[in-house]
N, C-alpha and C positions, 0 to 999 in steps of 0.2 A: 950713079949717074953722074952726068956731066957737069965738071967742073964751072964748065964755063956759064949753065944754066943757075948753079947754084950762086956766081958769082953776079950775076944779072939779077936776080930776085935781091940778093943782100944789097944791091947797088940802086932797086928801085925802093925797098925797105928805109934805107938810110936816107935816100935824096928827097924823100917826100913825108911830110906831116903825119899824114893819116892814109895809110892803103887799105883797102881790100881787095882780096885774090877772089873771087866768087866764078858763078857759073852763068856765062852769060853776062848782062851789062845791066848800070841800076835801071835803064829806061826798058830793058828785055831781059828780066833773070830769067832762067834756065830753069831752077828750082825755088822751092818756095823756102827754103835758109837761104840763099842767095837773097831773096828777094825781099823776106825780114829784115835784114840784116843793113842791106842797104835802105830801108824804109824807115829804119830807127837812125842812120846817120843821117837823113833828108830831114827829120821831124828834129834832128841835132842842131840842125842850122851849120852844117861845117861842111867844108869843100873837104874832096876825098878824089884817090887817083884810083880805081875800080881797075883792077887784071881780071880780064876773061879768060878761065882757064881751059878752056874746051877748044880755043885757037891754035894751042900747042898740047898733046899729051909728055912733051919735057915739061914744062911749067907746070901741066896738071898734078905730077908725079913729085916735082921738084921744089914747088911749096909745103908739099906733105913731110919730104925728106930734111927742107930748112929747119921749117918748126919742131921735127918730130909729134906734129899731130895729123891723124891721117883721115881728118872729112875736110871739107871747102862747105861753107865760105872759112876764109880766115883773117881776125880785123888785126892791125898794125900801127899801132901809135906813137909815134915819138921813136922809131926805131924796133920796139917792143913788140912782140907778139903777146895780143890782149884775150885772144880766146878766137871761139867760134860761132854758131849762132845761140848753143843755150847761155853762155857763158855771157856774150853779149846782151843776150833778151836779160838773162838776170841783173844785169849789170844797169841795165837802162831804167828796170821796173824799181828797183833801190835807191836811183838818184846819184851811184858811183859813177857810172858815163858821164852822167852831166858834168861831175867835177874832174874827171879825167877828161874831156872835151873842151871845157870851158876855157882852156887857153887860145886853142885854134878856130871857138866859133868866129864867122864873118858875119852872122845874121841870125834873127832872135828863131829862138827853138818853134816849130811849131805847137799850138796848143790845143788840145781838143777839144 
C-alpha cells in the first residue's frame, strides 16, 4: 500500500475528532452497515467527518491496512480506532458510546 495513502489517512484521523470511513455518504449510504453507524452517530448528536471509500480504491484498501481491520465501516474517535458496525452497535446499546462521545457532542441526542 502506498505510504502516501496511509499518511493521508493518518492525517485525516488525527485532524478530526470523529471520522467514519464508510461506503457512501451519511445522506446516501451504499451499505446497511455504513448506514447503521452513520445513523447511530447522528442519534448521538455529534459532528463527524465521513470518508466515502468507494470514491478511491486506494483509500478503501488503505483504511483496512491502516487499522489492520478487514471491514468497512470503521469509526475513529480522538485519533483512535473504535471498530466497525458490530462494535459500534454494541457500544451504543450498552451506553459505552455515549460516554466516549459525550465530550464531542454538539447537540442533544435524538431520543426514540
